[in-house]
N, C-alpha and C positions, 0 to 999 in steps of 0.2 A: 711553463712555455718551454719548448724544445730548440735546440740549435747548438751550433758549431763556433768557436772563434780561436783565431790564430793569434797568440801573444807576440810581442816583439823579440822576446829571448828565444823565440824558436818552439816553446810548448804550444801545446794545442788542448783543446777540451770539446768536447761532443756531448750533449747529454740535457738534462732539465736545467732551467735556470729559475731564480725567485723573480719577483715582480721587480725587485731593486736591483737585478743584474747580476746577482752572484750565482755561483754553483749550487744548485741546491736540487737534490733528488740522484737518481741513478745517473751516472755518466761515467767517461772515459777520459783520461788524461793522458799525455805523451810529454815527456819533458827532452829538451835537448841532448842530456846524456843517453838517451836510448830507454831509460826507464819508463814505465807506465803502470797507470792504476786504473783498475775498473772497480766500481762500487758506487756507494751512497757519499753524497756530500751534504754539509749543511754549513750554511753561512760561509760559502767558499773553500771549505776545509773537508778533508777526508773525514767521514764521520760515520758510524755503524758498521756493516759489513762490507769488506772489501779485500782485493786481491792487489798487491804490489809486487811487479816484477822489476827487478833492477838491471842495470845494463849487462852485469856478469852474469845474468839469469839465476842468481839467488831470488827468492820470493818469500813474501808475507802473505798468510792467507788467514783472516779473521777479523777481530774487532778493532775499530779505530775510534778515537775520541780526538776531538780538536787536531787532527793531522797526525796524529802519532799511534803507533800500535799501542793498544791499551784495553786489557781485558784478556778473553782467551783466543789463542792462535797457534799457528805452525809456522815457524821459521825455517824453510829450507835453503842450506847454503849451496852455492855452485859445485863444491865438492862432494855433495851427498850427505853430508851431515846435517841432521834434523832435530830440531828443538820443538816438542809439543807441551804448551801449557800456558802459564800467564805471563802476561807483559803490563809494565807501567811506564807511562810516559815515554814511549819508545824504546824502552830496554826491556830484557828479559828481568823479571822479577816476580818471584813467587815460585809456587809448586809446578815442575814439570819433568820432562824425561828428556834425555839426550840419547839419540840413536846413531850410530856410526855407519857409515856406507855399507858396511858388510851384515847390517842388521842387528849387530849387537849393541849392547848398552855399558859395556865396559865391566872390569871387575875390580873393585866392587862396582855395581850397578850404578849409574849416573841418573839417580831419579831422588827428586827432594825438592828442597828449597833453594832456589838461585837467587843471587843477585847480580846481573850483569853476567859475566863469563864463569862465575865462581859458584861450585856447588857448596852451599854453607851447612846443611844438614841433610842427612840421607833419610828419606821415609817414603813409603808407599803412596802415590797419589794417583790412583786410578781415576777418581772423580775428576778432577782438573784436567787431565790428560783428555779424557772422553769429552769434555765440554769443549776442548780445543779442537778436537777432530770434528764435533759438531759444527762448531763455529766456521772452520775451514770449509766444510763440505758445503754449507749453506752458502757462503762469500762465493766458492766456485759456481754454484747453480744458479747464480743471478744471471750468468753470461751464456748459458748453454739454450 
């Protein structure tokens, strides 16, 4: 079923619902701080492909699991720095590539295995970066 709901905290949801009244399927959620999410929901949480835009205009495009960034995706900070790669439990974790506003990757190149904000091991990771780009493209295409 399809519908909209305004929550007491000021957030709102518009999209598909499960028979037991949970957000489930394609939908859009707006939060009181100005953040918004467009994508899939399962059992009330962001699940599958989606786009989260934060109040500072930073954004994440890609895979979600149980409401967190998890899998492949792209995080673009409001200052233009971009991370493309893997995420786990809402954090940068795994193989990826960091790109600065000017399009460079740093010297030496910031590519390899990340845990949080730290690059722990440098290595080429063309496959995971391409999967992150593909996931982000698919997430964006859901809303056009």
